C-alpha positions in Angstrom: 20.6 105.7 -44.2 18.8 102.4 -43.5 22.1 100.5 -43.9 23.8 102.5 -41.2 22.1 100.6 -38.4 24.3 97.5 -39.1 27.5 99.5 -39.6 30.4 98.8 -37.2 34.1 99.7 -37.1 36.4 96.9 -36.0 39.7 98.1 -34.5 42.6 95.7 -34.0 43.0 96.4 -30.3 40.8 96.9 -27.3 39.3 100.4 -27.3 36.5 102.5 -25.8 34.7 105.4 -27.3 31.5 106.4 -29.1 29.9 106.5 -32.4 28.2 109.6 -33.8 26.1 109.9 -37.0 25.4 112.9 -39.2 23.5 113.4 -42.4 25.4 115.3 -45.1 23.8 117.8 -47.5 23.8 115.3 -50.5 21.9 112.8 -48.4 24.8 110.6 -47.5 25.3 109.6 -43.9 28.7 110.2 -42.1 29.5 108.0 -39.1 32.4 109.0 -36.8 34.1 106.7 -34.4 36.3 107.5 -31.4 38.6 105.2 -29.5 41.4 105.6 -26.9 45.0 104.6 -27.5 48.3 104.7 -25.7 51.3 106.4 -27.2 53.3 104.3 -29.8 50.4 102.0 -30.7 49.4 101.1 -34.3 45.9 100.2 -35.4 44.0 98.7 -38.3 40.5 100.0 -38.8 38.1 97.8 -40.8 34.4 98.6 -41.3 31.7 95.9 -41.6 28.1 95.9 -42.7 25.5 93.5 -43.8 24.6 95.6 -46.8 27.5 97.9 -47.6 30.7 97.5 -49.6 33.7 99.6 -48.5 36.7 101.2 -50.2 39.3 100.8 -49.1 38.4 97.8 -47.0 40.7 98.9 -44.1 42.9 101.8 -42.9 46.0 101.8 -40.8 46.9 104.5 -38.2 49.7 105.0 -35.7 49.6 107.1 -32.5 52.9 108.8 -31.5 53.7 111.4 -28.8 51.2 112.7 -26.3 48.8 114.3 -28.7 46.0 112.5 -30.5 45.8 112.4 -34.3 43.1 114.6 -35.7 41.4 111.8 -37.7 41.9 108.5 -39.5 41.7 108.6 -43.3 38.0 108.1 -44.2 36.5 104.9 -45.6 33.6 105.1 -48.1 30.8 102.6 -48.1 28.2 102.1 -50.7 25.3 99.6 -51.1 26.1 96.2 -52.6 24.0 93.9 -54.7 22.6 90.5 -53.5 22.1 87.1 -55.1 19.0 85.3 -53.7 17.0 82.3 -54.7 15.1 79.3 -53.4 15.0 75.5 -53.6 11.7 74.0 -54.8 10.1 72.1 -53.2 11.5 73.7 -50.0 14.6 71.8 -48.7 16.6 73.1 -45.8 20.4 72.8 -45.2 21.2 72.8 -48.9 24.7 74.1 -49.5 24.7 77.0 -51.9 28.1 78.2 -53.3 28.7 81.5 -55.2 31.7 82.1 -57.4 32.7 84.7 -60.0 34.8 83.7 -63.0 36.3 87.2 -63.1 37.5 86.9 -59.5 38.9 83.4 -58.9 39.5 84.1 -55.2 35.8 84.9 -54.5 33.9 82.0 -53.0 30.9 82.5 -50.7 28.7 79.8 -49.2 25.4 79.8 -47.5 22.9 77.2 -46.1 19.2 77.4 -47.1 16.7 78.1 -44.3 13.6 76.0 -43.5 11.8 77.5 -46.5 14.7 76.7 -48.9 15.7 80.3 -49.3 19.1 81.8 -49.5 20.5 85.4 -49.9 24.2 86.0 -50.5 25.8 89.5 -50.4 26.7 92.3 -50.4 28.4 91.9 -53.8 30.0 94.2 -56.3 27.8 95.2 -59.2 28.8 94.5 -62.8 30.2 91.0 -62.2 28.7 87.7 -63.5 28.1 85.2 -60.6 27.7 81.4 -60.7 25.7 79.6 -58.1 25.5 75.9 -57.4 23.5 73.9 -54.8 24.0 70.4 -53.4 22.8 68.1 -50.7 23.4 64.4 -50.0 20.4 62.2 -51.1 19.0 64.9 -53.5 19.4 65.6 -57.2 19.3 69.4 -57.5 19.1 71.0 -60.9 19.2 74.8 -61.9 15.9 76.5 -62.5 15.0 80.1 -63.5 17.4 82.8 -62.4 19.1 81.6 -59.2 16.4 79.1 -58.2 16.8 75.4 -58.1 14.6 72.3 -58.3 15.2 69.4 -55.8 14.5 65.8 -56.4 14.8 63.4 -53.4 16.7 60.3 -54.5 15.8 56.7 -53.7 17.7 53.7 -52.2 17.8 50.2 -53.5 18.9 47.2 -51.4 19.6 43.9 -53.1 20.2 40.7 -51.2 21.4 37.3 -52.7 21.2 34.4 -50.2 21.7 30.7 -50.0 18.9 29.4 -47.8 17.5 31.7 -45.1 19.7 34.7 -44.3 23.0 33.2 -45.6 24.5 35.7 -48.1 26.1 34.2 -51.2 29.7 35.5 -51.5 31.2 36.3 -54.9 27.9 36.8 -56.8 27.9 39.6 -59.3 24.8 41.9 -59.2 24.1 43.9 -62.4 21.8 46.9 -62.1 20.7 49.1 -65.0 18.1 51.9 -65.1 16.9 55.1 -66.5 19.2 57.9 -67.7 21.9 55.4 -68.7 22.5 54.1 -65.1 24.8 51.1 -65.0 26.3 49.3 -62.0 28.0 46.0 -61.6 29.1 45.0 -58.1 30.5 41.7 -56.7 29.1 41.0 -53.3 31.4 39.9 -50.5 29.1 39.4 -47.5 26.7 42.3 -47.0 23.7 43.1 -49.3 24.2 45.6 -52.2 22.9 49.0 -51.2 22.6 51.6 -53.9 21.7 55.2 -52.8 21.1 58.3 -54.8 18.9 56.6 -57.4 16.6 58.9 -59.5 13.0 57.7 -59.8 12.4 55.3 -62.7 12.5 51.7 -63.8 15.5 49.4 -62.8 16.5 46.0 -64.1 18.4 43.8 -61.6 20.1 40.4 -62.4 22.4 38.3 -60.2 25.2 36.3 -62.1 27.4 33.5 -60.8 28.6 30.3 -62.5 27.3 27.0 -60.9 24.2 28.8 -59.4 20.6 29.4 -60.5 18.6 32.2 -59.0 15.0 32.7 -58.1 13.8 34.9 -59.6 16.4 34.9 -62.4 16.0 38.7 -62.7 13.7 41.5 -61.6 12.3 44.7 -63.1 10.9 47.2 -60.6 9.9 50.9 -60.5 11.5 53.1 -57.9 9.5 56.2 -56.9 10.9 59.4 -55.6 12.4 59.2 -52.1 11.5 55.6 -51.5 13.6 52.8 -50.1 13.2 49.5 -52.0 14.4 46.0 -51.0 14.7 43.0 -53.4 15.9 39.5 -52.5 17.2 36.6 -54.7 17.5 33.0 -53.6 20.4 31.0 -55.0 20.7 27.2 -55.6 23.9 25.2 -56.4 23.5 23.4 -59.8 27.2 22.7 -60.8 30.5 22.2 -59.1 34.2 22.9 -59.4 37.5 21.1 -59.8 40.5 22.3 -57.9 44.2 21.6 -58.3 47.7 22.9 -58.5 50.4 22.9 -61.2 54.1 22.8 -60.2 57.4 22.0 -61.7 59.4 18.9 -60.9 61.1 20.7 -58.0 57.7 21.9 -56.6 57.8 25.5 -57.8 54.4 26.9 -58.6 53.7 27.5 -62.3 51.4 30.5 -63.0 49.6 31.1 -66.2 49.1 27.4 -67.1 45.8 26.5 -68.8 44.1 23.4 -67.5 41.1 22.0 -69.4 38.2 19.7 -68.4 36.6 17.9 -71.3 33.5 15.7 -70.9 33.9 11.9 -71.5 31.4 9.5 -72.9 27.9 11.1 -73.1 29.0 14.1 -71.1 29.4 17.0 -73.6 31.2 19.7 -71.5 34.3 21.7 -72.0 35.6 24.2 -69.4 39.1 25.6 -68.5 40.9 27.5 -65.8 44.3 29.3 -65.5 46.7 28.9 -62.6 47.4 31.9 -60.4 50.7 33.0 -58.9 50.6 30.2 -56.4 50.1 27.6 -59.2 46.5 26.8 -58.1 43.5 26.7 -60.5 39.7 26.3 -60.3 37.5 25.1 -63.1 33.9 26.1 -62.5 30.6 24.9 -64.0 31.2 21.1 -63.9 28.0 19.1 -64.2 27.3 16.6 -61.4 27.9 12.9 -62.1 29.7 13.7 -65.3 33.0 12.0 -66.1 35.7 14.5 -67.1 39.2 14.4 -68.5 41.5 17.0 -66.9 44.6 17.9 -68.9 47.2 20.6 -69.2 46.9 22.5 -72.5 50.6 22.9 -73.4 49.6 24.6 -76.7 47.9 27.4 -74.7 50.6 27.7 -72.0 53.9 29.4 -72.4 57.0 27.1 -72.8 55.4 23.9 -71.6 56.6 20.8 -73.2 54.4 18.2 -71.4 52.7 17.4 -68.2 52.6 14.4 -65.8 50.2 12.8 -65.7 49.2 13.6 -69.3 45.5 13.5 -68.2 43.3 12.5 -65.3 39.8 11.0 -65.5 37.6 12.5 -62.8 33.9 12.2 -62.0 32.5 15.1 -60.2 29.6 14.2 -58.0 27.5 16.6 -56.0 30.4 18.4 -54.4 33.7 20.1 -55.5 36.7 17.9 -56.3 40.1 19.0 -55.1 43.7 17.6 -55.5 43.7 17.4 -59.3 47.4 18.2 -59.6 49.9 18.2 -62.4 53.7 18.4 -62.8 54.8 20.2 -65.9 58.1 20.1 -67.8 59.1 23.3 -69.6 60.4 23.5 -73.1 64.3 23.5 -72.8 66.2 26.5 -74.0 69.6 24.7 -73.8 70.9 21.1 -74.2 73.8 19.1 -73.0 76.2 17.4 -75.4 78.1 14.2 -74.5 79.9 11.6 -76.7 82.2 8.7 -77.0 85.2 8.3 -79.4 86.2 4.8 -80.7 90.0 5.2 -80.8 93.2 3.2 -80.1 94.9 4.1 -76.7 98.1 5.2 -78.5 96.3 8.0 -80.3 94.3 9.4 -77.3 96.9 12.0 -76.3 97.1 13.4 -79.8 93.4 13.7 -80.4 90.9 16.5 -79.4 87.1 16.8 -79.9 85.9 20.2 -81.2 82.5 21.8 -81.0 81.8 24.2 -83.8 78.9 26.5 -84.1 77.6 26.6 -87.6 77.5 30.1 -89.2 76.3 29.3 -92.7 78.0 28.2 -95.8 79.7 31.6 -96.4 81.1 32.3 -92.9 81.8 28.7 -92.1 81.8 27.9 -88.4 83.2 29.1 -85.1 84.8 26.9 -82.6 83.2 27.3 -79.2 84.6 24.5 -77.2 87.3 21.8 -77.3 87.8 18.7 -75.1 90.9 16.5 -74.7 90.3 12.8 -74.5 91.3 10.7 -71.5 91.4 6.9 -70.9 87.6 6.8 -70.8 87.3 8.3 -74.4 84.2 10.1 -73.2 83.8 13.9 -73.7 81.3 16.4 -72.2 80.5 19.9 -73.5 78.7 22.7 -71.5 75.1 23.5 -72.1 74.5 25.1 -75.4 71.6 27.2 -76.7 69.0 25.5 -78.8 68.8 28.6 -81.1 72.0 27.5 -82.9 73.2 24.4 -84.7 76.5 22.7 -84.0 79.0 20.2 -85.4 81.2 17.8 -83.4 84.5 16.9 -85.1 87.8 15.3 -84.4 91.2 17.2 -84.4 94.4 15.1 -84.6 98.1 16.1 -84.5 99.1 12.8 -86.4 101.1 13.5 -89.6 99.5 12.4 -92.8 102.9 11.4 -94.1 103.0 8.5 -91.6 99.3 7.7 -91.1 96.2 7.2 -93.2 93.0 8.5 -91.6 89.9 10.6 -92.1 88.5 13.1 -89.6 84.9 12.3 -88.7 82.3 14.9 -87.7 78.6 14.8 -86.7 76.0 17.5 -87.1 73.8 17.9 -84.1 70.0 18.5 -84.2 68.6 21.6 -82.5 66.5 19.9 -80.0 67.0 19.1 -76.3 67.5 18.6 -73.5 70.4 16.1 -74.2 72.3 14.7 -77.2 74.9 12.0 -77.3 77.2 11.3 -80.3 79.5 8.5 -81.2 82.7 9.0 -83.3 85.2 6.6 -84.7 88.8 7.7 -85.3 90.9 4.8 -86.5 94.3 5.9 -88.0 96.4 3.3 -89.9 100.2 3.6 -90.0 101.7 3.5 -93.4 103.9 0.4 -94.4 107.8 0.6 -95.1 107.2 -0.1 -98.8 104.8 2.8 -98.8 107.3 5.0 -97.1 110.1 4.1 -99.5 107.9 4.5 -102.5 106.9 7.8 -101.0 110.5 8.9 -100.6 111.4 7.7 -104.2 108.5 9.6 -105.5 109.6 12.7 -103.7 113.2 12.2 -105.0 112.1 11.7 -108.6 109.8 14.7 -108.3 112.7 16.8 -107.0 115.0 15.8 -109.9 112.2 16.5 -112.5 111.6 20.0 -111.0 115.3 20.9 -111.0 115.7 19.7 -114.6 112.8 21.8 -115.7 114.3 24.8 -113.9 117.7 24.3 -115.6 116.1 23.9 -119.0 114.0 27.0 -118.6 116.8 29.1 -117.3 119.9 27.7 -119.2 120.6 31.1 -120.8 121.1 32.7 -117.4 122.8 29.8 -115.6 125.5 29.0 -118.3 127.4 32.3 -117.9 127.3 31.7 -114.1 128.8 28.2 -114.5 131.5 29.5 -116.9 132.6 32.2 -114.5 132.7 29.6 -111.7 134.8 27.3 -113.9 137.4 29.9 -114.8 137.7 30.9 -111.1 138.5 27.3 -110.2 141.0 26.9 -113.1 142.8 30.2 -112.3 143.0 29.3 -108.6 144.7 26.0 -109.5 147.5 27.8 -111.4 147.1 25.9 -114.7 147.6 22.5 -113.0 145.9 19.2 -113.9 142.2 19.2 -113.4 140.4 16.6 -111.6 138.0 14.5 -113.6 138.3 16.8 -116.6 140.8 17.5 -119.4 142.7 20.8 -119.7 141.2 24.2 -120.1 140.3 23.6 -123.7 138.4 20.4 -122.9 136.6 22.3 -120.0 135.5 25.0 -122.3 134.3 22.5 -124.9 132.2 20.9 -122.1 130.6 24.2 -121.3 130.0 25.0 -124.9 128.3 21.6 -125.3 126.0 22.4 -122.4 125.2 25.7 -124.0 124.3 23.9 -127.3 122.2 21.4 -125.5 124.5 18.4 -126.1 126.3 17.8 -122.9 128.9 15.1 -122.8 131.4 13.9 -120.3 135.1 14.0 -121.3 137.6 11.5 -120.0 140.3 12.5 -117.7 143.8 12.9 -119.3 146.9 12.0 -117.4 150.2 13.7 -118.2 
């Protein structure tokens, strides 16, 4: 009954009417609402209460015709449960959030009052609720039940300056403290402001090459809710060398390592790496110390050498700029040119071949050829340094008329340019050599034929016999030319068959 005072029925249209209350026999309270409606209207009725939960949460009713409906289906309300707690020490405007794992859509929030109290409800019984609390500048941890403990956090401001009020840009400030707190921040212009620090001890240290700091570091204790300021004064004790590394055509070269090495009694070694624009900076150079600046080709990608090879620089009490270098990259290809020593009459019949070596088993592959002109100079396109090549002469001159050897030169796999010289000097054979060659071929031919006849006489004799008889029969038994009669011809064939060939004299009738 005490909950009925806050009970209201919200109707989804403007209405007038009254509310009546009656106590039932079982002690429950029944509240009846009345409202006016025009014909054809539809309503949603939703009860609200600060302490009751309703089932169902709303009802829908339609009005038709000229008569009023007897009643709307009833809605039952029962007392809900509440989750309440407090923040100690008392902190107002803390955001408290209630959720229920079994009902993911349920999320209720409330702000604590001046005494740090909150009370969330009405809620359904039988569910497990989770409550969290948060406020900027406070560390709030759960306590007993739904209570919380609040700890006001502190603020730490760190300033690093050159002289009076001039901030040092680029300095790194390292802060470490209790509960594993770690923070490293590079300052641009404003001081470093750290908020939300729990009370405890903190160690602060500024770091920047070429500078010393007073004090070098600082340990301090931060109490709850306090704002602490700490200042460091910086002094320049070393300087920098600046420069740029480009290619021969002025293109910036990123990723190149430049080193500065102390000369004489100056024992110092520092290095820097060029950025995308080819510029570099080497820090920490002692004043009045002679230094040799050089490009480290062994630490840089595909750099063959630099110009100048090194520069001797003495850094005074200020930075040195303009220490520039031009680098030459390791070539990946090389050009091939050459000259052939050759008589003009043989130029048109001679070519120069470029063969890519493929090993002893596969031999080589011809990749280019070049015909000679009056200059006797040949040029091949750029070739990859990953392979080896051979330059050789190809000639269409016949060996039967000329004596010559075909020269070749194996190229080294190094660049960026290689030039080769070849000598191709054919010599025409003399007349005596040609006749001797012809006689040799004639004698060789006769010897080969004799060997063939001797090896195949059993097959060839019958053939010759048949040919002989054909010739005799065609002549009608007349006189033979150069041989005797048929009997003499047969004797001649028989002699050949026996291996004792002889020539018979011609007989005249």
